[in-house]
VEXNUSE-105738 format. One record per residue (C-alpha): residue in three letters; x, y, z. Coordinates in pm, whole numbers, always signed. Layout:
! VEXNUSE-105738
<pt voke="Ala" xx="X" yy="Y" zz="Z"/>
...
This chain:
! VEXNUSE-105738
<pt voke="Met" xx="+1251" yy="+934" zz="+3045"/>
<pt voke="Met" xx="+1166" yy="+566" zz="+3047"/>
<pt voke="Asp" xx="+1480" yy="+356" zz="+3101"/>
<pt voke="Asp" xx="+1383" yy="+85" zz="+2853"/>
<pt voke="Cys" xx="+1245" yy="+315" zz="+2580"/>
<pt voke="Leu" xx="+1443" yy="+328" zz="+2255"/>
<pt voke="Phe" xx="+1323" yy="+677" zz="+2164"/>
<pt voke="Cys" xx="+1393" yy="+815" zz="+2513"/>
<pt voke="Lys" xx="+1749" yy="+685" zz="+2473"/>
<pt voke="Ile" xx="+1778" yy="+850" zz="+2129"/>
<pt voke="Ala" xx="+1641" yy="+1178" zz="+2269"/>
<pt voke="Ala" xx="+1895" yy="+1162" zz="+2554"/>
<pt voke="Gly" xx="+2182" yy="+1105" zz="+2309"/>
<pt voke="Glu" xx="+2253" yy="+755" zz="+2441"/>
<pt voke="Ile" xx="+2181" yy="+598" zz="+2101"/>
<pt voke="Pro" xx="+2292" yy="+776" zz="+1782"/>
<pt voke="Ala" xx="+2044" yy="+890" zz="+1519"/>
<pt voke="Asn" xx="+2068" yy="+1081" zz="+1192"/>
<pt voke="Lys" xx="+1926" yy="+1404" zz="+1335"/>
<pt voke="Leu" xx="+1750" yy="+1659" zz="+1118"/>
<pt voke="Tyr" xx="+1618" yy="+1892" zz="+1390"/>
<pt voke="Glu" xx="+1646" yy="+1929" zz="+1765"/>
<pt voke="Asp" xx="+1527" yy="+2175" zz="+2027"/>
<pt voke="Asp" xx="+1437" yy="+2152" zz="+2395"/>
<pt voke="Asp" xx="+1107" yy="+1975" zz="+2320"/>
<pt voke="Leu" xx="+1148" yy="+1773" zz="+2001"/>
<pt voke="Leu" xx="+1386" yy="+1566" zz="+1795"/>
<pt voke="Ala" xx="+1353" yy="+1480" zz="+1426"/>
<pt voke="Phe" xx="+1564" yy="+1202" zz="+1276"/>
<pt voke="Arg" xx="+1568" yy="+982" zz="+967"/>
<pt voke="Asp" xx="+1379" yy="+652" zz="+987"/>
<pt voke="Ile" xx="+1617" yy="+355" zz="+983"/>
<pt voke="Ala" xx="+1381" yy="+165" zz="+748"/>
<pt voke="Pro" xx="+1253" yy="+440" zz="+515"/>
<pt voke="Gln" xx="+930" yy="+378" zz="+325"/>
<pt voke="Ala" xx="+972" yy="+683" zz="+99"/>
<pt voke="Pro" xx="+1265" yy="+890" zz="-35"/>
<pt voke="Val" xx="+1206" yy="+1128" zz="+257"/>
<pt voke="His" xx="+1100" yy="+949" zz="+576"/>
<pt voke="Phe" xx="+1177" yy="+1085" zz="+916"/>
<pt voke="Leu" xx="+1030" yy="+1075" zz="+1263"/>
<pt voke="Ile" xx="+945" yy="+1356" zz="+1501"/>
<pt voke="Ile" xx="+944" yy="+1262" zz="+1869"/>
<pt voke="Pro" xx="+882" yy="+1465" zz="+2182"/>
<pt voke="Lys" xx="+1162" yy="+1440" zz="+2435"/>
<pt voke="Lys" xx="+888" yy="+1389" zz="+2696"/>
<pt voke="His" xx="+781" yy="+1026" zz="+2709"/>
<pt voke="Ile" xx="+421" yy="+982" zz="+2598"/>
<pt voke="Lys" xx="+328" yy="+619" zz="+2525"/>
<pt voke="Asp" xx="+103" yy="+675" zz="+2222"/>
<pt voke="Pro" xx="-161" yy="+912" zz="+2080"/>
<pt voke="Ala" xx="-423" yy="+773" zz="+2319"/>
<pt voke="His" xx="-212" yy="+900" zz="+2610"/>
<pt voke="Val" xx="-193" yy="+1263" zz="+2491"/>
<pt voke="Thr" xx="-340" yy="+1491" zz="+2755"/>
<pt voke="Glu" xx="-475" yy="+1843" zz="+2734"/>
<pt voke="Ala" xx="-139" yy="+1959" zz="+2872"/>
<pt voke="Asp" xx="+32" yy="+1800" zz="+2569"/>
<pt voke="Glu" xx="-175" yy="+1977" zz="+2301"/>
<pt voke="Ala" xx="+79" yy="+2253" zz="+2229"/>
<pt voke="Leu" xx="+359" yy="+1995" zz="+2204"/>
<pt voke="Ile" xx="+165" yy="+1781" zz="+1955"/>
<pt voke="Gly" xx="+83" yy="+2090" zz="+1748"/>
<pt voke="Lys" xx="+452" yy="+2182" zz="+1750"/>
<pt voke="Met" xx="+532" yy="+1832" zz="+1618"/>
<pt voke="Met" xx="+312" yy="+1902" zz="+1315"/>
<pt voke="Arg" xx="+465" yy="+2246" zz="+1253"/>
<pt voke="Val" xx="+822" yy="+2116" zz="+1284"/>
<pt voke="Gly" xx="+737" yy="+1818" zz="+1061"/>
<pt voke="Ala" xx="+625" yy="+2055" zz="+784"/>
<pt voke="Gln" xx="+933" yy="+2273" zz="+835"/>
<pt voke="Val" xx="+1178" yy="+1981" zz="+817"/>
<pt voke="Ala" xx="+996" yy="+1834" zz="+514"/>
<pt voke="Lys" xx="+1035" yy="+2167" zz="+334"/>
<pt voke="Glu" xx="+1404" yy="+2184" zz="+432"/>
<pt voke="Asn" xx="+1441" yy="+1842" zz="+269"/>
<pt voke="Gly" xx="+1276" yy="+1953" zz="-56"/>
<pt voke="Val" xx="+932" yy="+1807" zz="+9"/>
<pt voke="Thr" xx="+612" yy="+2012" zz="-4"/>
<pt voke="Asp" xx="+366" yy="+1722" zz="-43"/>
<pt voke="Phe" xx="+395" yy="+1480" zz="+246"/>
<pt voke="Arg" xx="+202" yy="+1247" zz="+473"/>
<pt voke="Leu" xx="+196" yy="+1260" zz="+853"/>
<pt voke="Val" xx="+127" yy="+932" zz="+1033"/>
<pt voke="Tyr" xx="+74" yy="+844" zz="+1399"/>
<pt voke="Asn" xx="+20" yy="+478" zz="+1491"/>
<pt voke="Asn" xx="-160" yy="+386" zz="+1814"/>
<pt voke="Gly" xx="-103" yy="+31" zz="+1934"/>
<pt voke="Ala" xx="+53" yy="-282" zz="+1791"/>
<pt voke="Glu" xx="-244" yy="-366" zz="+1566"/>
<pt voke="Ala" xx="-203" yy="-23" zz="+1401"/>
<pt voke="Gly" xx="+167" yy="-82" zz="+1340"/>
<pt voke="Gln" xx="+321" yy="+91" zz="+1642"/>
<pt voke="Thr" xx="+648" yy="-86" zz="+1728"/>
<pt voke="Val" xx="+807" yy="+171" zz="+1962"/>
<pt voke="Phe" xx="+574" yy="+276" zz="+2242"/>
<pt voke="His" xx="+683" yy="+640" zz="+2258"/>
<pt voke="Ile" xx="+460" yy="+869" zz="+2052"/>
<pt voke="His" xx="+617" yy="+956" zz="+1719"/>
<pt voke="Met" xx="+502" yy="+1112" zz="+1397"/>
<pt voke="His" xx="+622" yy="+971" zz="+1066"/>
<pt voke="Val" xx="+674" yy="+1225" zz="+788"/>
<pt voke="Leu" xx="+685" yy="+1064" zz="+443"/>
<pt voke="Gly" xx="+730" yy="+1227" zz="+104"/>
<pt voke="Gly" xx="+933" yy="+1246" zz="-212"/>
<pt voke="Arg" xx="+713" yy="+1003" zz="-405"/>
<pt voke="Ser" xx="+345" yy="+953" zz="-483"/>
<pt voke="Leu" xx="+172" yy="+800" zz="-180"/>
<pt voke="Ser" xx="-131" yy="+579" zz="-239"/>
<pt voke="Trp" xx="-451" yy="+570" zz="-36"/>
<pt voke="Pro" xx="-563" yy="+387" zz="+162"/>
<pt voke="Pro" xx="-239" yy="+292" zz="+334"/>
<pt voke="Gly" xx="-158" yy="-61" zz="+456"/>
């Protein structure tokens, strides 16, 4: 855990979140500024700064994030959804703890942003 990391504090239960899923590895919670009718984040409880810092040892964890994202989307009535990872400030990353956005519940245009 990084002491100054917002998502580490949420994962540790120090800051409340609208949780949708939790296990020993991951936490899913609703985005506080949703961009779609269904918009939640999946974070690993392990601190990883961003996608560029994923190591070979993290591959199973990142795959689990995708599987859990699909599961939670389905539980929230969404079968068509978008998964988004941002890497760095120029790409829109504002919290430097890897997280996957899951967006759905409306038509999503392409390309984004």
